[in-house]
Backbone as CSV, one residue per row, in Angstrom:
resi,resn,N_x,N_y,N_z,CA_x,CA_y,CA_z,C_x,C_y,C_z
1,MET,114.133,135.068,118.137,113.832,133.662,118.305,112.616,133.528,119.214
2,ALA,111.719,132.670,118.835,110.518,132.434,119.633,110.869,131.684,120.916
3,LYS,109.980,131.795,121.889,110.200,131.082,123.151,110.218,129.581,122.882
4,THR,111.097,128.889,123.560,111.225,127.446,123.339,109.966,126.702,123.755
5,SER,109.240,127.246,124.732,107.997,126.587,125.160,106.949,126.638,124.049
6,GLN,106.903,127.760,123.325,105.947,127.871,122.219,106.321,126.937,121.072
7,LEU,107.612,126.821,120.806,108.068,125.921,119.741,107.786,124.469,120.105
8,ALA,107.979,124.125,121.377,107.713,122.760,121.833,106.219,122.453,121.727
9,ARG,105.380,123.418,122.090,103.931,123.240,122.007,103.500,123.030,120.548
10,GLN,104.132,123.793,119.640,103.816,123.669,118.217,104.207,122.269,117.701
11,LYS,105.375,121.774,118.103,105.813,120.439,117.664,104.890,119.353,118.198
12,LYS,104.424,119.531,119.416,103.499,118.572,120.014,102.196,118.533,119.216
13,ARG,101.713,119.716,118.827,100.495,119.794,118.014,100.705,119.127,116.656
14,GLU,101.871,119.358,116.049,102.155,118.774,114.739,102.136,117.248,114.807
15,LYS,102.687,116.689,115.892,102.680,115.235,116.070,101.255,114.707,116.217
16,LEU,100.439,115.413,117.008,99.049,114.987,117.206,98.256,115.056,115.904
17,VAL,98.470,116.104,115.117,97.768,116.245,113.841,98.126,115.086,112.920
18,ALA,99.426,114.749,112.868,99.871,113.641,112.013,99.311,112.304,112.509
19,LYS,99.253,112.135,113.829,98.787,110.878,114.408,97.311,110.626,114.102
20,PHE,96.496,111.669,114.196,95.055,111.510,114.036,94.532,111.881,112.641
21,ALA,95.426,112.169,111.685,94.992,112.619,110.360,94.118,111.577,109.661
22,ALA,94.547,110.322,109.664,93.784,109.274,108.972,92.436,109.039,109.661
23,LYS,92.456,108.994,110.962,91.228,108.768,111.727,90.242,109.920,111.510
24,ARG,90.772,111.152,111.511,89.940,112.336,111.295,89.306,112.315,109.900
25,ALA,90.083,111.925,108.900,89.564,111.869,107.530,88.473,110.804,107.407
26,ALA,88.680,109.668,108.050,87.685,108.593,107.989,86.388,109.009,108.675
27,LEU,86.497,109.661,109.817,85.306,110.114,110.532,84.561,111.196,109.754
28,LYS,85.305,112.077,109.110,84.665,113.123,108.307,83.926,112.519,107.123
29,ALA,84.556,111.538,106.469,83.936,110.897,105.315,82.671,110.149,105.723
30,ALA,82.681,109.554,106.915,81.519,108.809,107.397,80.448,109.745,107.953
31,GLY,80.821,111.007,108.201,79.860,111.966,108.730,79.588,111.803,110.219
32,GLU,80.520,111.219,110.930,80.352,111.000,112.375,80.964,112.184,113.141
33,PHE,80.166,113.217,113.301,80.668,114.437,113.905,80.763,114.342,115.426
34,ASP,79.981,113.473,116.034,80.090,113.275,117.484,81.433,112.645,117.834
35,ALA,81.864,111.696,117.021,83.154,111.041,117.258,84.310,112.009,116.977
36,LEU,84.112,112.901,116.015,85.140,113.898,115.699,85.390,114.817,116.889
37,GLN,84.336,115.161,117.594,84.464,116.062,118.730,85.178,115.403,119.905
38,LYS,85.224,114.089,119.915,85.892,113.379,121.009,87.407,113.264,120.799
39,LEU,87.879,113.603,119.591,89.324,113.619,119.345,89.939,114.786,120.120
40,PRO,91.234,114.711,120.427,91.877,115.822,121.134,91.787,117.130,120.332
41,ARG,91.638,118.229,121.029,91.523,119.528,120.348,92.752,119.842,119.517
42,ASN,93.926,119.533,120.060,95.162,119.857,119.350,95.417,118.932,118.162
43,ALA,94.539,117.977,117.919,94.682,117.100,116.759,94.091,117.744,115.507
44,SER,93.462,118.885,115.663,92.880,119.588,114.526,93.952,120.407,113.807
45,PRO,94.065,120.291,112.487,95.095,121.041,111.759,94.884,122.553,111.808
46,VAL,93.685,122.991,112.138,93.393,124.414,112.222,94.187,125.067,113.358
47,ARG,94.532,124.292,114.367,95.227,124.844,115.522,96.732,125.028,115.298
48,LEU,97.244,124.571,114.149,98.649,124.780,113.832,98.865,126.224,113.392
49,LYS,100.039,126.753,113.692,100.370,128.124,113.346,101.558,128.108,112.394
50,ASN,101.514,128.969,111.392,102.655,129.080,110.495,103.806,129.759,111.232
51,ARG,104.973,129.121,111.212,106.138,129.673,111.889,107.354,129.636,110.973
52,CYS,108.232,130.589,111.156,109.484,130.658,110.406,110.318,129.418,110.715
53,THR,110.895,128.813,109.686,111.677,127.595,109.889,113.003,127.867,110.593
54,ILE,113.489,129.099,110.515,114.774,129.423,111.128,114.593,129.952,112.550
55,SER,113.773,130.977,112.698,113.663,131.645,113.996,112.448,131.213,114.808
56,GLY,111.446,130.630,114.174,110.239,130.235,114.878,109.240,131.369,115.040
57,ARG,109.540,132.514,114.467,108.658,133.685,114.565,107.340,133.406,113.850
58,SER,106.227,133.809,114.483,104.921,133.520,113.898,104.352,134.710,113.131
59,ARG,104.776,135.901,113.458,104.253,137.079,112.763,105.138,137.436,111.581
60,GLY,104.546,138.018,110.556,105.301,138.408,109.379,105.801,137.206,108.609
61,TYR,104.994,136.160,108.549,105.379,134.894,107.903,105.078,134.972,106.415
62,LEU,106.059,134.649,105.581,105.871,134.600,104.129,105.683,133.146,103.722
63,ARG,104.473,132.815,103.322,104.107,131.432,103.046,104.919,130.827,101.896
64,ALA,105.208,131.628,100.879,105.918,131.123,99.711,107.334,130.644,100.050
65,PHE,107.928,131.222,101.080,109.304,130.888,101.429,109.425,130.149,102.754
66,GLY,108.382,130.178,103.572,108.429,129.514,104.872,109.295,130.241,105.882
67,LEU,109.467,131.554,105.669,110.328,132.361,106.519,109.586,133.589,107.026
68,SER,110.096,134.166,108.108,109.555,135.442,108.561,110.153,136.545,107.690
69,ARG,109.544,137.709,107.742,110.002,138.825,106.903,111.443,139.215,107.222
70,ILE,111.826,139.075,108.484,113.170,139.468,108.901,114.208,138.499,108.338
71,GLN,113.961,137.207,108.495,114.886,136.193,107.970,114.936,136.246,106.444
72,PHE,113.779,136.473,105.828,113.733,136.565,104.365,114.614,137.706,103.874
73,ARG,114.512,138.842,104.541,115.288,140.019,104.130,116.786,139.759,104.269
74,GLU,117.195,139.141,105.374,118.612,138.851,105.581,119.138,137.883,104.532
75,LEU,118.383,136.807,104.276,118.830,135.803,103.302,118.813,136.355,101.874
76,ALA,117.824,137.191,101.556,117.756,137.779,100.218,118.929,138.731,99.997
77,ARG,119.278,139.471,101.023,120.403,140.404,100.911,121.715,139.653,100.692
78,GLU,121.853,138.475,101.292,123.056,137.661,101.122,123.034,136.864,99.820
79,GLY,121.887,136.889,99.112,121.773,136.166,97.850,121.514,134.685,98.027
80,LYS,120.960,134.283,99.168,120.729,132.872,99.447,119.320,132.411,99.093
81,VAL,118.466,133.334,98.659,117.114,132.963,98.239,117.094,133.014,96.716
82,PRO,116.913,131.873,96.040,116.975,131.855,94.581,115.855,132.679,93.947
83,GLY,116.231,133.451,92.929,115.262,134.237,92.180,114.890,135.549,92.823
84,VAL,115.531,135.903,93.909,115.212,137.152,94.606,116.456,138.011,94.645
85,LYS,116.315,139.272,94.233,117.435,140.198,94.359,116.913,141.548,94.820
86,LYS,117.773,142.313,95.409,117.376,143.607,95.965,117.100,144.572,94.820
87,ALA,115.960,145.222,94.913,115.619,146.223,93.904,116.375,147.511,94.197
88,SER,116.942,148.095,93.174,117.605,149.397,93.353,117.278,150.263,92.143
89,TRP,116.859,151.476,92.420,116.527,152.381,91.322,116.935,153.788,91.660
């Protein structure tokens, strides 16, 4: 499990990105780059990190499932991920 402080920081960034999304799009369309730079840094979607929805782990993230490799393996072994089964040969 990721540190709770990191998860809280990520949620704060997600809120800021959502809050300033419309304003950021309007400024980009108008080409006002000076005004864009005055927005908070954490309002940029680039600063968001992909994290596992269960554990919050940031490394080994599988984008197609939204899970870390560890959680994916556990859920796949239990048969809880549709369309995925353990290969055996």
